[in-house]
N, C-alpha and C positions, 0 to 999 in steps of 0.2 A: 076277337077276344081270346080265342083258342091260341092264336099265334102269340099273343102277349103272355099268356100263361107259360107257353113253352120257353119263351125267352127268359121269363122270371125263374123257371126251374133251372135253366142252364146257368143263369147268373148265380143262383143260390148254390148250385153244385160247384161252380168255380170258386165261390167264396168259401165254401166248406173245405174244398181242396187246398186253398191257400191257407186257411186257418190250421188245417191238419199239418201242412208243411211247416208253418211257423211254430206249431207246438212241438213237432219233431226236432226243429232246430233248437228250440229252447231246452229240450231234454238233452240234446247233444251238447249244448253249451254248459249245462249244469253238471252232467255226469260223464258223458263220453269224452268230451274235449279234455277235461282234466286228466282222465285216465289215459287218453292218447298222448298228452304232453308228458306225463310221468313215464309212460312206456317208451316214448321217443328219447327221453332223457336217459333212460336205462340203456337203450340200444346204442347210443353214441358213446357209452362208457364201456362197451365191450372192447377189450384190449385188441389193438391192431398188431402189436408186436409182443413176443413172449418175454418182455423185459419189464421189470417192476419200475415204476416211476416214483420220483420224489427225492427228497433230501432228508428231512427230519423223520420221514416215515420209516427209514431203515433203523433208526434208533428204537422205534416202537416194535419192529420185527425182532431186533436183538432182545428187547425186554420180554417179548412173548416166549422166545426160546429159553431165556433164563428162568422164567416162571415155570415152564414145563420141566426145567432141569432142577427145580426145587428151591428157587429163590425166595418163595413165600415162607418156607419153613426151615431153611438151613442158615448157617452162619455166613454163607457166601451170598450176600445180598446188599443192596443199597438202601433197603428199607430199615433204617436205623432210628427212625423217629416217626411219630404219627403224621407229621407234616410231609414226610417223604412220600406217603401214598398220594398226596395231592400235588407233588412236584414243587412244594415251597421250601424244601430243605436242600442245602448244597449237595451236589452230586446225585440229584434226583430230578433230572431235567423235565421229565414228563410224568403226569399222573398215571394211575394204575388201570383205569377203566378199559381203555382201548387195547392195551397189551393183554389184559385178562380175557377180553372177548376173542382176540386172535388166538391166544393160547388154548382157549376152549375148543375152537374149531380145529386147531392142529392136533389136539389130544385125541380127537375121534378119527384120526387118520385122513383128514382132508388136506390136500396139498396146499402149500403156501400160496401159490398163484390163485387157486380156486377160492381159498379163504379170503384173500384180499378182495377179489371181485364180489364175493358174497357180502362182505361188510360194506363195500361201496354201494351196491344195489340197495342194501338195507337203509343206509343213510339217505339215499336219494328218495326212497319211499317215505321215510320219516319226515324229511324236509318238505316233500310235496304235500303231504297231508297237513302238516303243521302250518304251512304257508296258506293253504286253502281255508283252513279253519280261522286263522287270524284275519284273512281278508273278508271272511263272512261277517266279522264284527266291524270292519272298517268301511265296507262298501255293500250297498244293498243290491246292486244289479250284478248279474252273473258275469257280464262282460268284464267288469273291473276286477272281479275275483280271478277270472281266467288270466287277465293281463298281469296281475300280481304273481300268479303261479309261473307264467311264462318268463317274467323278469328274473325270478329267483333261480329257476332251473336252467335258463339259457342266457341270461344277461350277465352273469357273474363268472369271470374267468377264474376267480379264486375258488369258488365252490366246485367248479369243474376240475381244477388242478388237484384239489384235496380229495376228490372222490373218483379220480380216473386212475385205476390200477395203482392206487397210492393209499397210505394209511396215516395221513397227517391228522393229528388231533383237532386241528382247526375245522376239518370237515364235520366232526361230531358237534363242535360248538355251533357252527352255522345251522346244522339240522335242528338242534335243540332250542336255539334262540327263538325261533318262531313260536314254539310251544310255550316258552317262558313268557313272552310278551302276550300271547293269547290268554294265558291264565291270569296274568296281571290285569288285563282289561276285563276279563270275565268276572273277576272277583268284585269289581265295582258294580256290576249289573245284578249280582246275586242279592236277593232280598232276605231270605231266611238265614238265621245264624248257622244252622246246620250246613247249608250250602257254602257259606263263607268259610267255615272251618275246613270243609273238604277242598275248597279252592286254595286255601293256605297250604294245606298238606301237599297238593299237587305242585304248587309253586316251589316248595322246599325240596320235593323229590327231584323235579327237573333241574333246579339250581345245583343240587348236590351232584347229579349226574354230569352237569356241565363242568363243575369244578374238578370232578374226578377224571374228566376227559382232557381238559386244557386249563392250565392255571390262570391264563389271562381272563378266564370267565369271572374271576372275582370282580372285575371292572363292572359287571352287570349290576352290582350292588348300587351303583350310582343311579340306575334307573329307579330305584326305590325312593330317591329324593323327591322327584315330581309326583310319583305315585302316592306317597304318604301325604304330600301337600294337597293333592287332589281330594283325598278322603277328608282332610281337615276342613278345607274351604267348602266342601259340599255338604257337610253336616248341617242340620237344621239350626242348631244353636249358633254356630259360627255365622251362618248366613244372615241371621238377624242383625248381627253387629257389623258385618262386613259387606252388606249389599251394595252400598255406595262405593266402597273401596274396590270391590270386584268390577263394578261397572266402569270404574276409572282405570281398569287394566293394571292394577297393582301387581297382579300375578305375572304379567309380562315383564314388569320392571324388576321383580324379584329374580326371575330367571335370567334377565339380562345382566344384572349384577353378579349372579352366580357364574355366568359364562365368562365375564370379564375376569373374575377371580381365578377360574380354571385356566383361562388363557395365560394369565401371568404365571401360574404354576407350571403350565406346559413349557413356557419359555425358560423357566428356571431349571426344569428337569432335563430337557433335551436341547440345550442351547447350541451344541456343536455337532448335532447329528447331521450326517451328510446324506441328503435326499438323493443325490446323484448316484448313490449306490444302487438305487432301485430304478434308475432311469436309463433307457437305451439311447437317449439323444444328447446328453451332455455330462461331462465329468467335472464341470466347474462348480465351485462353492460360492459363487457370487449370488447375491439375494435374488436377482431377476432369474437367473438360471435355476436356482432352487425352486422358485415358485412355479416356473414352467414345467420343470421336471415333476414336481408334486402333482400338478394338474394332469399331466400326461399319465402318471401312474394311476391316479384315481379313475380317470376316464377309461383307461385300458382294462381296469379290473372290474368296473361297475357296469359296463355295457353301454350300448348305443342309446338306450332309452333314458340315460342320465341327462340327455338334453332337455327333458321335460322337468327336471328337478327344480330349476329356478322358478318356473311357473307354479309348481306345487308349494314352494316356500312362500311365495307371495300370497297365495290363497290362505295359507296357515296364519300368517302374521296380520293380514289386513282384511280378511273376510270372516265375519261371524256366521254367515249363513251356511257356507259350504263345509265348515269344520266345527264339530261339537266343541263348545268352549271347555268342557271338562277334560277333553283329550288334548287340547292345545298345549297346556304346560308340559304334558308328557312328551310332546314333540320338540318343544323348545330346548329340552335338556340335551339334545344331540349336539347343539352348538358347544356346550361346555365339555361334553365328552370328546368331541373332535379336537377341541382346543388342547385337551389334556395330552393327546397323543398325535397331534396334527402332523408332526414330522416323521412319524413312523407309520406309513400307510398300510403296511402289511398287517398291523394290529387294528387300526381304526376301521379299515374296510370290513374286517371280520366282525368287529363289534357292532357296527351300525348298518350293516347291509339290510336288515329288515326295515329299518326306518327309511333308508334311502329309497328302497323299493316302494314303500308306502307313499312317500312324498312324490316320487316320479309318476306313479299311477294316478295320484291325485292331480298332478300336472296335466296328464293326458285328458282326464275327465274335465278339467277346467278349460282346456284348449277346445275340446269338442263343444262344450256348453257355450263358450264365447262365440264360436263360429255360428252356432245355431241361433243365438240371440241376435246376431248381425244379419240374419236372414238367409244364411247358407243352408243348403239341404244336408240331410244325413249323409248322402253319398259323397258330396264334396268335402264335408268335414272329415270323414274317415279317410277319404282318398288323400287329402292334404297331409294328415298326420302320418299315414302309411308312406307317402312319398318322402317326408322328412326323415323318417326312420331308415328307409331303404337307401336313400342317397347318402345319408350320414355314414351308414355302414360301408358303402363303396368308397367314400372319401377317406375314411379312416384306414381302410384297407390299402388304398393307394399311398397314403402317408407312411404306413408301415413298410410297404414295399420299397419306398424311396429311402427309408432309413435303415431297415433291416434287410440286408441282401440275402439271397439264397432262400427265399420263400418259394416253395416248390409247387404245390398243387392247389393253392388257394385261388389261382386265376379261374379255375373251373368253377369254384364256388361263387365267384363274382358273377360269372355268366349265368349261373342258376338264379342268383338273387335278382339280377336285371330281368331275366326271362320270366320271373314271377309276376312282373307287371303285366305280361300278356294274359295272365289269368283274369285280369279285370274284364277284358272283353269277352272271355268265355263265360264268366259268371253273369255279366250283364246280358248276354245273348240268351242263355239257356235257363238260368235260375230265376225265372220271372216270378214276381209276386212276393219275394222275400223281403223286399223293401230294405228296412234298416239292417236286418240280420245279414242280408247279402253282403253289405259292405263291412259289417263287423267281422265276418269270417275272412274276407279278403284282407282286412287290416291285420288280423291275427296271423294269417299266413305270411304276410310280409314281415311281421315282427319276428316270427319263428325263423324265417329264412335269413333275415338280417342278423339276428343274434347268433345263429349258427355260423354265419360268415364271419362275424366279428370275433367270435370265440376261436374259430379255426385260425384266423389271422394272428390274433394276439398270442395265442398259445404257441403256434409254430414260430412266430417271430421271437418270442421269449426263449424258446429252445435254441434257436440258431444264435441269438445274441449271447445266451449263456455259454454256448460252446466257444464263441469267439473271445469272450471276455474272461471267463474263469479259467478255462483250459484250452488255449488256442492251438493245441497241437493237432487237432483234426476236426473238421466240420461234422464228421460222422460219429465223433466221440462226445456224446452229449453230457452235459453236467448233471442232467436230471434223470437219466435212465441208467440202470445198471446195464453194463455192456457184456457182450459175449467174452471179451478179453478178461473182464473181472471174474466171470464165472469160471473161466479156464484157470485163472490164478487160484481161486478158491479150491477147485478140484485138485490142482497140483499140490497145494499146501496140505490139504487133508490126506492125500495119498502118501505124502512124505512123513506126515506126523508133526504135531505141534506140541512142544513142551514149554516154549517161552512166549515172547510177544512178537508182534509184527510192526515194524516201523514203516510208515508210508510217507510219500512226498506230497500228499494232498489230504486235506480234511474230508473231502468228498470220497476219496478212495477208502479212507479209514472207516467212514460210516457204512459204505456199501459192502465192503468186504467183511467188516465186523458184523453187520446186520444180517445180510443174506447168508453168510457162511458161519455165523456165530463164532467169530474168532477174536482173540484179544489183540486189538490194534491200537497204535499210537500214531498221530495225536488223537485223543478222544475229546473233542471240543465240547465241554460242559456235559459229559456223559456220565453214566452210572458205572462205567467200566472200572475206575480205580478202586471203588469199594467192593464191587463184586469179585474182582480178581485178587483182592488183598494187597493191592499196590499201595494203599494208604489205610492206616488203622482207623476204625470207626471212632475210637475214643479221641483221636486227634481232631477229627472233624467236629465232634460234639463239643469239645473244649474250646474250639476256635470259631464257633458260630454264634452270631448275635443278631438281634433285630435292629434294623435302621429304617426309619420311614423313607428317607431319601433313597436308600439302596433298594427297599422293597418296591417302591413306585417305579424305579428305573429298571429293575430286573424281575420283579414279582417273585422274589425269593429272599430268604434270609441271607445274610452276608457271611462268607467264610474268608478269614484273613490269615489262614495258615498256608503251608507250602502246597504246591500242586505237583502231582507226580509227573504229568506230561511236561510241565515247564522245566522241572528238574532234569528230566531225561534229555529234552531238546537242548537245554543250555550246555549239557556236558558233551554232546556229540556234534554241535553246530559246526565247529571248525576242524573236525577230525578229517584225516586223510585215510581212506579205506585201504590204501596200499601199504600202510605202515602196520607192523605187527602189533604195536601197542593199541592201535585202534580196534583190532579184532578182540584183544583182551578186554578192552573197555566195553565193547558191545556185549561180550559174553557175561561180564560182571553185571551189566544192566539187564541181562536176561533177554536181549534182543536176538531172536533166532532168524528172522527173515526181514529183508528190506524189499519193499515194492515201490518202484519209481516209474514216472511217466516219461516216455520217450518223445523226443522231437523227431517227427517222422520225416522232416526234410533232410536231416543229416544223420539220423539214427543215433543221436546223443541224448543224454539225460539232462533234464532241466536242472539248473543249479540252485533252485529255490523251493521253498515249501508253498504249495498252493493253499490258499485260505480264502473263504468267501469275502473277506474284507481287505484283501490285499495279498502281497507276496513278501516273503522274508528270505533273504539269501542264506543258504546253507551249503558250505563248501563240501560237506560229506556227500551230498547228492552229485555235485559236479565231479568229485573224485571217483564216483562209481564208473565213469567212462573208461577208467584204466583197469577195470576188473571185469572179466567175462561173467555174464549172468548165468545163474543155474537154470533159469527157465525164461523163455521169451514168448511174447505174443506180438501182434502188430503194433500195439501202442504201449505195452507195459513190459517191464523187465523185473525179474525176481532174483535176489541173491540169498542163498541159504548160508548162514554164518556158522552154524554147528548142527 
């Protein structure tokens, strides 16, 4: 009897120990794991090089310098209309919120590099908290909340690109979009009028911040269509008259018709958009190639876990048990939104990332539930899902290597990802008694490793491809980072003094030199420069600006049909020969003081065309520069001082 009591005590002690460990794991999953994911996401954003990343972000930097130089209160400004603050007016490419934030940091003597990193870290934290709060409304179990968080912070190349040593307004939009959706769903759950009013205020505040950060945010108004429809069909009076109709899925029919209408509109608005501009695999405009290119772009930007998206979609459309009916119309609207901008993935990915993540995590949930219903154990279910994720990451990595040459260090990351599977045996051997949570943690570890692998591969492949495609003069001269050569050019021009303008042979050069150096550069593709520097009168812009629905949907801006300063200048100098005296006189009359051009490192000559993100245009003036010794030289750039 005494022996049995001792055994009973040992068993009870072991059970309490196991329960204690399980409780610790639950606490880790609820609080420490999200904190760890957020911290890890911040750590991978610590700059590896002292060079600012991005393309459009340099325009934001230029705007911040202009604000600190008095653009908000002086006549030298692009803010000539209330819509200019939101970026909806011509020559106001970006809204004012992000430049204001950067200008505030710069005004208290924080360096540009540190300010950018601080903003990126802030956006990462805002996005992490918003994603976790949104997932708390969508999923009851902590594992799926954590998976939601992992997919947002590590599954999207876009979010990483826009918050890694960069200041693109899309990063702000992504971070705030989770809060916007959270408050929309939260509003419906509020019971008191007071709480509903506060929820409406929160929705308006977040939406205003979004529109003040990135003008494409106005598209989020379309989310209100299903949101309002949900409120209408869920009211008691309406339910009395529409109970039978709702049971016959008239809501799904309504949104299906809406989707078809939006799809037709999408084809009308962007019929000739070339998706191959975003694709590293083909430059063909054939329908098949366009579809493959579009799929490649979506997959490379949304992460490996996108493979569970179809399963999640099936559960939304065909399962009443797994998805709340009141939330289903809210999800169905993504079809119409995607159709509206289906050929412009750089916009649609940003707009619908929260929904994609939601559906993908739901797909994981359905996959695990299906396997368990078929008699599979928790261990096998999570092991199979983890294997699918890990192997998909490796396969995509190999595909990128076969397509994008010169991927340097990601082989090491592949080995780390594969080696992560060895952790299964360690966990199985030593972490006894965790049962389901044991495999949940292993599953999350594989997801984190795979997403970091995929992110590294896609990011580095994009960098190398951009170098080869946009500016093929050197693999080391990336299109997306400001280079040491450009910093030397900025230093040279500032030391010499600047009274006129700077003509560059690349739109990329124009933005980076103009942004980081706060210099007047041409061409200024859709920039605020012409108004700020007085190259074009504000009255001329106001008198030649009008609203067009087609133009607004296509460009998210009012239409300007007057003359463009950049186009006028480039048309006058396109065929000039720099060795002729009248050419110098023409440049002086146009107030062009410096010319900065890209060198062909193979033979040390100047490229004869203007580099542009959407193609190249021949300019004889750049070719004629080969006959004139530059005033300043770097490895990849040459500078001529005209006067």
